Backbone as numpy.savetxt, mean C-alpha at the origin, in Angstrom:
# Nx Ny Nz CAx CAy CAz Cx Cy Cz
12.19 -41.26 -24.01 12.71 -40.20 -24.83 12.53 -38.87 -24.07
13.63 -38.09 -24.07 13.73 -36.80 -23.26 13.39 -35.69 -24.25
12.46 -34.85 -23.84 12.13 -33.70 -24.65 12.60 -32.37 -23.96
13.08 -31.42 -24.66 13.53 -30.20 -24.10 12.23 -29.50 -23.57
12.25 -28.95 -22.30 11.14 -28.20 -21.76 11.12 -26.82 -22.18
10.05 -26.28 -22.67 10.01 -24.88 -22.98 9.48 -24.07 -21.83
10.26 -23.15 -21.30 9.85 -22.46 -20.13 8.76 -21.49 -20.49
7.73 -21.52 -19.58 6.60 -20.63 -19.80 6.84 -19.32 -19.03
6.77 -18.20 -19.64 7.08 -16.98 -18.92 6.00 -16.59 -17.89
6.50 -15.91 -16.89 5.54 -15.43 -15.83 4.81 -14.24 -16.47
3.56 -14.29 -16.39 2.74 -13.21 -16.93 2.47 -12.13 -15.82
2.52 -10.95 -16.23 2.55 -9.85 -15.23 1.57 -8.71 -15.72
0.86 -8.13 -14.68 0.14 -6.92 -14.91 0.75 -5.77 -14.13
0.91 -4.66 -14.70 1.51 -3.50 -13.96 0.38 -2.47 -13.78
0.22 -2.06 -12.51 -0.84 -1.07 -12.11 -0.17 0.14 -11.53
-0.23 1.27 -12.15 0.33 2.50 -11.56 -0.34 3.67 -12.32
-0.68 4.75 -11.61 -1.35 5.86 -12.29 -0.29 6.88 -12.90
1.00 6.57 -12.71 2.05 7.41 -13.36 2.52 6.70 -14.59
2.25 7.16 -15.78 2.63 6.52 -17.03 4.13 6.28 -17.17
4.91 7.23 -16.72 6.43 7.12 -16.87 6.95 5.94 -16.03
6.44 5.87 -14.74 6.95 4.75 -13.93 6.43 3.42 -14.41
5.18 3.52 -14.91 4.67 2.22 -15.47 5.49 1.75 -16.64
5.81 2.76 -17.56 6.58 2.33 -18.70 7.91 1.84 -18.29
8.52 2.47 -17.27 9.90 2.00 -16.87 9.85 0.61 -16.33
8.83 0.23 -15.61 8.67 -1.11 -15.11 8.43 -2.18 -16.22
7.67 -1.73 -17.15 7.36 -2.59 -18.33 8.62 -2.84 -19.18
9.42 -1.78 -19.40 10.68 -1.92 -20.04 11.69 -2.78 -19.34
11.70 -2.66 -17.97 12.60 -3.47 -17.20 12.18 -4.99 -17.32
10.91 -5.23 -17.19 10.47 -6.68 -17.33 10.79 -7.23 -18.72
10.70 -6.35 -19.72 10.93 -6.78 -21.13 12.35 -7.34 -21.38
13.23 -6.98 -20.44 14.67 -7.46 -20.57 14.80 -8.87 -20.13
13.67 -9.48 -19.52 13.80 -10.73 -18.90 13.13 -11.85 -19.81
13.87 -12.88 -20.05 13.30 -13.98 -20.87 12.19 -14.77 -20.20
12.14 -14.74 -18.92 11.17 -15.55 -18.22 9.92 -14.79 -17.75
9.80 -13.56 -18.22 8.61 -12.74 -17.84 8.02 -12.00 -19.02
6.70 -11.75 -18.89 6.07 -11.04 -19.95 4.88 -10.22 -19.38
4.80 -8.90 -19.77 3.76 -8.07 -19.28 2.56 -8.34 -20.21
1.46 -8.71 -19.66 0.24 -8.94 -20.49 -0.86 -7.92 -20.29
-0.73 -7.11 -19.34 -1.72 -6.04 -19.14 -1.11 -4.83 -18.30
-1.74 -3.68 -18.53 -1.37 -2.51 -17.75 -2.67 -1.82 -17.27
-2.57 -1.12 -16.15 -3.74 -0.38 -15.70 -3.33 0.92 -15.04
-4.09 1.98 -15.21 -3.69 3.30 -14.57 -4.48 3.54 -13.30
-5.29 2.57 -12.81 -6.04 2.78 -11.61 -6.58 1.50 -11.16
-7.16 1.59 -9.92 -7.69 0.29 -9.31 -8.85 -0.27 -10.00
-9.77 0.49 -10.43 -10.92 -0.04 -11.15 -10.59 -0.82 -12.48
-9.69 -0.13 -13.24 -9.13 -0.73 -14.42 -8.35 -1.95 -14.13
-7.63 -2.04 -13.00 -6.91 -3.20 -12.67 -7.81 -4.40 -12.43
-8.94 -4.20 -11.75 -9.89 -5.30 -11.52 -10.38 -5.83 -12.84
-10.71 -4.94 -13.78 -11.22 -5.31 -15.04 -10.15 -6.08 -15.87
-8.89 -5.53 -15.90 -7.83 -6.17 -16.61 -7.50 -7.53 -16.09
-7.53 -7.63 -14.71 -7.21 -8.90 -14.12 -8.19 -10.03 -14.63
-9.45 -9.64 -14.73 -10.47 -10.53 -15.05 -10.30 -10.96 -16.55
-9.66 -10.10 -17.36 -9.50 -10.48 -18.76 -8.19 -11.20 -19.11
-7.25 -11.04 -18.17 -5.90 -11.63 -18.51 -5.36 -12.67 -17.47
-5.94 -12.63 -16.30 -5.51 -13.58 -15.30 -3.93 -13.65 -15.18
-3.26 -12.55 -14.95 -1.79 -12.59 -14.85 -1.32 -13.49 -13.64
-0.11 -13.98 -13.79 0.53 -14.74 -12.70 0.78 -13.87 -11.47
1.28 -12.61 -11.79 1.66 -11.74 -10.70 1.24 -10.31 -11.06
0.66 -9.59 -10.13 0.33 -8.19 -10.25 1.24 -7.34 -9.52
1.69 -6.24 -10.15 2.55 -5.21 -9.50 1.50 -4.00 -9.31
1.15 -3.75 -7.99 0.14 -2.75 -7.77 0.61 -1.53 -6.98
0.35 -0.35 -7.53 0.65 0.85 -6.82 -0.41 0.98 -5.68
0.06 1.47 -4.54 -0.96 1.43 -3.43 -1.74 2.75 -3.35
-1.27 3.84 -3.93 -1.94 5.15 -3.94 -2.41 5.50 -5.36
-3.71 5.46 -5.61 -4.14 5.85 -6.95 -5.46 6.59 -6.78
-5.93 7.47 -7.71 -7.05 8.35 -7.48 -8.36 7.76 -7.49
-8.66 6.79 -8.44 -10.04 6.34 -8.54 -10.35 5.21 -7.63
-9.48 4.31 -7.38 -9.52 3.31 -6.48 -8.20 2.87 -5.98
-7.86 2.98 -4.71 -6.49 2.71 -4.26 -6.16 1.24 -4.31
-4.88 0.95 -4.17 -4.41 -0.45 -4.31 -5.01 -1.42 -3.38
-5.27 -0.95 -2.07 -5.83 -1.88 -1.12 -7.18 -2.39 -1.52
-8.06 -1.34 -2.01 -9.38 -1.73 -2.38 -9.38 -2.65 -3.64
-8.52 -2.45 -4.49 -8.35 -3.19 -5.76 -7.87 -4.60 -5.34
-6.96 -4.76 -4.38 -6.63 -6.08 -3.91 -7.77 -6.85 -3.39
-8.53 -6.16 -2.54 -9.69 -6.76 -1.86 -10.66 -7.32 -3.04
-10.97 -6.52 -3.98 -11.86 -6.87 -5.03 -11.31 -8.09 -5.97
-10.04 -7.93 -6.22 -9.42 -8.97 -7.05 -9.41 -10.31 -6.36
-8.97 -10.28 -5.08 -8.88 -11.59 -4.38 -10.21 -12.14 -3.92
-11.24 -11.26 -3.85 -12.56 -11.73 -3.55 -13.05 -12.59 -4.67
-12.63 -12.28 -5.95 -13.03 -13.07 -7.13 -12.06 -14.09 -7.45
-10.76 -13.86 -7.19 -9.71 -14.74 -7.55 -8.75 -14.90 -6.33
-9.09 -15.74 -5.40 -8.33 -15.90 -4.14 -6.91 -16.27 -4.32
-6.56 -16.83 -5.44 -5.15 -17.29 -5.70 -4.28 -16.15 -6.27
-4.89 -14.98 -6.49 -4.11 -13.85 -7.11 -2.89 -13.47 -6.30
-1.77 -13.34 -6.94 -0.50 -12.99 -6.35 -0.17 -11.54 -6.65
-0.07 -10.74 -5.61 0.04 -9.28 -5.84 1.22 -8.74 -5.05
2.05 -7.93 -5.70 3.13 -7.20 -5.02 2.74 -5.70 -5.05
2.83 -5.18 -3.82 2.40 -3.78 -3.70 3.57 -2.79 -3.64
3.42 -1.60 -4.26 4.43 -0.53 -4.27 3.95 0.50 -3.27
4.85 1.11 -2.46 4.54 2.24 -1.67 5.67 3.19 -1.59
5.31 4.49 -1.33 6.33 5.44 -1.26 6.96 5.53 0.14
6.13 5.27 1.12 6.60 5.40 2.56 6.62 4.06 3.23
7.69 3.67 3.87 7.84 2.42 4.46 6.87 2.26 5.68
6.41 3.45 6.27 5.58 3.36 7.35 4.11 3.61 7.02
3.72 3.52 5.72 2.35 3.80 5.31 1.46 2.76 5.92
0.39 3.16 6.66 -0.52 2.21 7.37 -1.21 1.40 6.34
-1.30 1.87 5.05 -1.97 1.02 4.05 -1.20 -0.28 3.68
0.09 -0.26 4.00 0.85 -1.49 3.81 0.26 -2.58 4.66
-0.11 -2.26 5.90 -0.67 -3.27 6.84 -2.03 -3.65 6.23
-2.82 -2.69 5.79 -4.06 -3.01 5.19 -3.97 -3.88 3.99
-2.92 -3.66 3.14 -2.76 -4.42 1.99 -2.35 -5.86 2.35
-1.52 -5.95 3.41 -1.14 -7.28 3.88 -2.36 -8.11 4.36
-3.26 -7.44 5.10 -4.42 -8.18 5.59 -5.31 -8.40 4.41
-5.26 -7.68 3.34 -6.09 -7.98 2.13 -5.53 -9.05 1.32
-4.33 -9.49 1.58 -3.81 -10.66 0.94 -2.65 -10.46 -0.08
-2.05 -9.22 0.01 -0.89 -8.96 -0.85 0.27 -9.93 -0.50
1.01 -10.35 -1.44 2.11 -11.29 -1.10 3.44 -10.64 -1.14
3.65 -9.38 -1.59 4.89 -8.75 -1.59 4.73 -7.29 -1.41
5.81 -6.58 -0.87 5.76 -5.19 -0.59 7.17 -4.55 -0.92
7.15 -3.48 -1.72 8.41 -2.85 -2.15 8.28 -1.35 -2.13
9.33 -0.66 -1.84 9.40 0.77 -1.93 9.71 1.16 -3.33
9.01 2.26 -3.76 9.12 2.62 -5.19 10.57 3.06 -5.57
11.31 3.56 -4.56 12.65 4.09 -4.84 13.60 2.90 -4.96
13.19 1.69 -4.81 14.12 0.56 -4.79 13.77 -0.44 -5.87
13.01 0.07 -6.91 12.57 -0.91 -7.96 13.72 -1.12 -8.99
14.15 -2.29 -9.06 15.21 -2.58 -10.06 15.40 -4.10 -10.02
16.56 -4.58 -9.86 16.88 -5.99 -9.78 16.02 -6.71 -8.64
15.91 -5.94 -7.53 15.14 -6.53 -6.45 13.72 -6.91 -6.83
13.16 -5.97 -7.68 11.82 -6.27 -8.14 11.67 -7.60 -8.98
12.60 -7.69 -9.85 12.64 -8.91 -10.73 12.64 -10.22 -9.89
13.55 -10.22 -8.85 13.65 -11.43 -7.99 12.43 -11.58 -7.25
11.86 -10.50 -6.75 10.60 -10.59 -5.98 9.48 -11.12 -6.78
9.37 -10.82 -8.07 8.39 -11.37 -8.93 8.55 -12.87 -9.06
9.76 -13.35 -9.19 10.01 -14.79 -9.25 9.69 -15.41 -7.95
10.04 -14.85 -6.87 9.77 -15.54 -5.58 8.33 -15.53 -5.28
7.62 -14.46 -5.50 6.16 -14.47 -5.25 5.41 -15.45 -6.21
5.91 -15.53 -7.44 5.31 -16.48 -8.40 5.54 -17.95 -7.86
6.65 -18.10 -7.19 6.93 -19.45 -6.70 6.24 -19.78 -5.40
5.49 -18.79 -4.86 4.75 -19.06 -3.62 5.24 -18.40 -2.38
6.35 -17.67 -2.53 6.92 -16.97 -1.33 6.23 -15.65 -1.02
6.45 -15.14 0.16 6.00 -13.76 0.48 7.29 -12.98 0.53
7.23 -11.78 -0.11 8.39 -10.90 -0.23 8.14 -9.54 0.40
8.82 -9.22 1.45 8.64 -7.89 2.14 10.01 -7.29 2.24
10.21 -6.16 1.57 11.52 -5.48 1.52 11.93 -5.10 2.98
13.19 -5.17 3.21 13.72 -5.01 4.57 13.21 -3.73 5.27
13.23 -2.64 4.55 12.86 -1.36 5.17 11.39 -1.36 5.56
10.55 -1.97 4.75 9.10 -2.04 5.07 8.96 -3.03 6.24
9.61 -4.18 6.22 9.44 -5.18 7.32 9.77 -4.51 8.67
10.90 -3.68 8.66 11.19 -3.09 10.02 10.14 -2.16 10.50
9.56 -1.35 9.51 8.54 -0.44 9.89 7.30 -1.18 10.30
6.94 -2.27 9.67 5.76 -3.06 9.92 5.91 -3.66 11.39
7.14 -4.12 11.69 7.38 -4.64 13.00 7.26 -3.63 14.07
7.67 -2.36 13.75 7.67 -1.31 14.78 6.22 -0.91 15.00
5.36 -0.87 13.87 4.01 -0.37 14.04 2.99 -1.47 14.35
3.43 -2.72 14.32 2.46 -3.82 14.51 1.83 -3.80 15.91
2.59 -3.43 16.86 2.06 -3.31 18.23 1.56 -1.93 18.57
1.64 -0.98 17.63 1.07 0.35 17.93 -0.38 0.42 17.97
-0.94 1.19 18.84 -2.41 1.38 18.90 -2.86 2.01 17.63
-4.01 1.47 17.12 -4.60 2.04 15.85 -5.51 3.21 16.30
-5.47 4.32 15.64 -6.36 5.44 15.89 -7.76 5.11 15.58
-8.63 5.58 16.49 -10.05 5.29 16.29 -10.60 6.29 15.24
-11.75 6.09 14.66 -12.32 7.08 13.74 -12.50 8.43 14.40
-12.81 8.53 15.61 -12.93 9.77 16.32 -11.68 10.47 16.46
-10.56 9.75 16.78 -9.26 10.31 16.86 -8.81 10.80 15.52
-9.11 10.05 14.46 -8.67 10.49 13.15 -9.39 11.84 12.81
-10.75 11.85 13.09 -11.56 13.04 12.88 -10.92 14.28 13.58
-10.57 14.04 14.85 -10.00 15.14 15.62 -8.60 15.58 15.04
-7.87 14.54 14.66 -6.46 14.91 14.21 -6.55 15.69 12.78
-7.63 15.41 12.02 -7.82 16.17 10.80 -8.06 17.65 11.11
-8.76 17.89 12.17 -9.06 19.27 12.57 -7.78 19.98 13.18
-6.94 19.18 13.80 -5.70 19.68 14.34 -4.85 20.07 13.05
-4.86 19.28 12.02 -4.13 19.56 10.72 -4.60 20.83 10.09
-5.97 21.17 10.30 -6.45 22.41 9.74 -6.10 23.68 10.61
-5.37 23.39 11.72 -4.90 24.50 12.48 -5.80 24.88 13.62
-6.83 24.06 13.96 -7.73 24.47 14.94 -7.24 24.17 16.35
-7.64 24.91 17.33 -7.28 24.70 18.70 -8.20 23.64 19.29
-7.76 23.09 20.50 -8.54 22.10 21.12 -9.96 22.67 21.47
-10.01 23.90 21.87 -11.25 24.57 22.23 -12.23 24.60 21.09
-11.60 24.99 19.92 -12.51 25.09 18.66 -12.96 23.75 18.21
-12.01 22.72 18.32 -12.34 21.37 17.97 -13.51 20.85 18.86
-13.44 21.13 20.11 -14.45 20.73 21.05 -15.74 21.30 20.64
-15.79 22.59 20.26 -17.06 23.23 19.83 -17.59 22.58 18.58
-16.63 22.24 17.63 -17.08 21.71 16.35 -17.64 20.32 16.51
-17.08 19.53 17.45 -17.51 18.09 17.65 -18.60 18.02 18.68
-18.88 19.14 19.33 -19.94 19.07 20.35 -19.60 18.26 21.62
-18.32 18.32 21.95 -17.80 17.58 23.14 -17.00 18.53 24.08
-16.76 18.11 25.25 -16.02 18.95 26.21 -14.58 19.10 25.82
-13.98 20.26 26.14 -12.60 20.45 25.81 -11.64 19.44 26.54
-12.08 19.07 27.75 -11.35 18.01 28.51 -11.33 16.69 27.69
-12.42 16.44 27.03 -12.45 15.15 26.23 -11.46 15.30 25.02
-11.45 16.42 24.39 -10.53 16.61 23.34 -9.10 16.50 23.77
-8.83 17.12 24.99 -7.44 17.00 25.58 -7.08 15.52 25.82
-8.02 14.74 26.31 -7.76 13.30 26.57 -7.48 12.58 25.23
-8.36 12.86 24.19 -8.13 12.25 22.88 -6.70 12.55 22.39
-6.26 13.81 22.58 -5.00 14.18 22.10 -3.84 13.40 22.86
-4.04 13.19 24.10 -3.07 12.46 24.87 -2.94 11.05 24.32
-4.11 10.44 24.02 -4.20 9.10 23.42 -3.49 9.06 22.12
-3.73 10.03 21.24 -3.17 10.11 19.95 -1.66 10.30 20.04
-1.17 11.11 20.88 0.31 11.30 20.99 0.93 10.04 21.50
0.27 9.30 22.36 0.77 8.09 22.92 0.81 6.97 21.85
-0.24 6.90 21.08 -0.37 5.84 20.06 0.66 6.05 18.97
0.86 7.30 18.54 1.80 7.67 17.44 3.20 7.90 17.99
3.42 7.86 19.29 4.75 8.16 19.84 5.20 9.52 19.35
4.28 10.48 19.38 4.52 11.82 18.89 4.86 12.81 20.02
5.61 13.75 19.70 6.08 14.78 20.74 5.04 15.81 21.03
4.26 16.19 19.93 3.25 17.21 20.13 2.29 17.07 19.01
1.33 18.06 18.95 0.25 17.97 17.96 0.73 17.98 16.52
1.70 18.85 16.22 2.22 18.97 14.87 2.91 17.74 14.47
3.71 17.20 15.40 4.42 15.89 15.15 3.42 14.82 14.88
2.33 14.77 15.61 1.30 13.76 15.44 0.68 13.78 13.99
0.44 14.96 13.58 -0.11 15.27 12.21 0.85 14.71 11.17
2.10 15.13 11.35 3.13 14.72 10.38 3.27 13.21 10.33
3.28 12.55 11.43 3.35 11.07 11.45 2.19 10.47 10.74
0.97 10.96 11.08 -0.28 10.39 10.52 -0.26 10.62 8.95
0.19 11.74 8.52 0.26 11.97 6.99 1.18 10.96 6.35
2.35 10.90 6.98 3.42 10.02 6.42 2.93 8.55 6.36
2.17 8.16 7.35 1.76 6.72 7.38 0.47 6.59 6.54
-0.11 7.64 6.04 -1.34 7.46 5.20 -2.54 7.29 6.05
-2.55 7.77 7.28 -3.72 7.66 8.13 -4.87 8.49 7.53
-4.45 9.64 6.99 -5.39 10.53 6.26 -4.61 11.44 5.33
-5.30 12.11 4.53 -4.63 13.12 3.55 -5.20 14.40 3.73
-4.42 15.44 3.44 -4.89 16.80 3.42 -5.62 17.17 2.11
């Protein structure tokens, strides 16, 4: 005897600290018969709590949030629930946190300005076990994959460049020789493929290496 199968909807949690964007995503998902939003969160800490309470099939996670960012939330969720399937949102395709999120176990990556039908298909694909990386992000990831990662000291130095300090002043602040600062700057420019100090700061901010 053949019985009609009842499709079980994909359960979803939406995590974003911007209520209007979160509402828009929830409303978009509500138009789909095979999906259902079971939880929402406005930050990373709340996301971890909500995941524990609802165990959604797929999580849509903003990568930049004030209380706990998306990368840290992914790490905590997947430490408790290794099978968690998470799609990350980012504003910049070159954001270095995309790489961090990938290493943390995120299964999908999308730019916020491209959320629509692509998102719905990505949810289905990730739920089915695939990894979804939007083309623009994939290209940037490929470009930066072989790029040298800035050391903590180089990031510290670049923060001071962003504050408008000269190499001489930075050397004094860090208690190192000015020649050492100059060498660090050469390394930074090379790693970021930057033309000058200002360009290096701009690239670092865009990639999310640090924030002002």
